[in-house]
C-alpha positions, 0 to 999 in steps of 0.5 A: 128687470135687468141692469148691466153694470160696465167697467166704471160703473163696476169700480163703484161696486163695494165688497162689504164685510157682510158674509151670511149662511144661507137658511136652506137645505136646498142642494148647493145652498145648505151649509154655504155662505154668500157675501154682500156687495154695495153699489151706491144704496143698493146691495146684492148677494154672490154665492161663495162658489161664484168666480165673481169674488176672484175676478172682482178682486183682480180687477177683471170684471168687464160686465156684471148683470144684476136682476132687479125683483119686483120689490126693487131688491137686486140680486147677482146674476152674471158676469163677464170678464175682460179676458173673455171679451177679449177672446170673443173680440179675437174670434170675431176678428177670425170670423171676418178675416175668413169671410174677407178671405172668401170674397173673390177679387176680379181684375177691373179695366181701365174704364172702371178706374176712370169711372171711380173719379 
């Protein structure tokens, strides 16, 4: 199960002073750390290499995806920044403009105008 935290909820995320080392020999984890963040009574870990930390500090997080496991523990999954959402909105607007440009305008006669009221 997943939960998406949005902008106002993200303001309620607290960066804790807890940083722990991974107890793993897997590539990408060996010798690495993770930081604990809190949201209400729940907590989740974020790998030290994630951009989440920088975006959290900059106040640029727009959405944060948290995954809930069967035991009710939270795990950070992904995030979107305001910069990303603005880029997507701009590209979407460009696409709509292209679609509108493809519409052929046909002249109307007086009868059609009068029918409009």
